[in-house]
N, C-alpha and C positions, 0 to 999 in steps of 0.2 A: 681508769676508765675501759670497759670491758671490748671486746673486741664485735662488732657487728656477724660477724662469720669468721668462719678457720677455714684454712686450704685441706684439704683431701684429694690423696693423688687418685685421678682416676683410674688407677690400674691397680685400686689399694686389692682388690679381688684376687689378683693374680701376683701380688707381690710375695716372695719367699717366705718371709716371716707369716705373713698372713696365712700362706698355703699350709705350712708346717702346724700352725697354731691350730687352724680349722680341721686338721686330721686328729685333733687329740678330742678326749672324750671331755665335754663342754666347752671344747674350742670356740663353738658360738658364742656361747654367754660371754668368754671373756672379750672375743670382738665387739660384742656389744659394750662391752664395759671400755675398752679400749677408745672406739668411737662416742659414747657419752661424756668419756674422760677430754676428749680435744673438746670436745661443745663444753663443758665445766669449766677447763681451765682457760680458753677464751673469754665466756662470760661471764667470768669471774677475775678476770684479768691476774692469773696468777703466773703467768709466764711457763708455764707444763707444769707446775705443783698440784698433786691431787694429797687433799691431806687423808689420813686415815679415817677421820669422821664422815666424810663425803662419800664414803663409798656406797651406803645404802640410799643416797639420793641419786646415785647414776647407775644403780641395777649392779652392783658388786658386791662382792665378796673379799677376804685378806685371799682364799684360796686361789681366785680369778686374779688378782694384783699378781701372784704369785707365777702364775702359769704368764701373766704377761710379760715379769722380770725375765723368767726363764726365755722367752722367745724376744731377749732383746729390743722391745718395746717401750718398757718401762722399766725405770732404775729406781732403785732407793733411797731415799733420801730423810731428813729429820722429819719425823713428826707422817712419815707418807712417803709419797714416790713423786716421781718426777718425769714426764713423759721424755723419750729419747729422743735427741736433735729438735727439740721444740725451736730453741733459739736457731735454728738454722732454717726451720721451715715455716714458720707462723711468725706473725707478727708481733715484737716485742711490747709489752702495755706503755714503755715510757715513748717509745716512737708512736703509738695510737694517739697517744696525749697530746705530745708534741704537733701530730697533723689536726686533731681535732683543735687546738689552740689558735692554728691558723690561719683557720678555715672561717673560725671567728674572726676573728680579727682581722681576716678579707672581708667578711661580711658586714664588720660595723664600718670599714674603710667605703666600702660600697654605699651603705645606708646612710652614712654621712654627708659623702660627695651630693648623691642624689638629692638628699634632701633639704642639705644647708648650702650649697654650693661647692664649686671647685676649688675656693680658697680655705674654705674650713678644716680644720684638724683637729675638730672637738674627738675622733675616733681615738689621737694619741694617748688621750688624759685616759678613757677607759681601758686603752692596752697595757697603762701601767700601774690600773688598780687592782 
């Protein structure tokens, strides 16, 4: 399940890696790729993975991806790249799915109690299906 949003440090513009990246030719384009990559990874629940085939769809190129690797924002991975430290700064897909399932079960329980009474436990059957 995709994430509805990703975390973006409010001080990103002054982060040392970003400042260095922006000082380079096409650094702004690489920065755009970085931010779009965050959105892609969150929206597709890839846990930070960016496949090579996705580059055109997130306003990137191999050359810009190399710049992100050189500035330690992305790392090489099989079939593409991975956003560095994704697992430390973003919610992993499995955790997002567990939260979603928990909210769904709580909603089913609440609806059951509301419409069937406090002693009904039909929501437990739905939880096991």
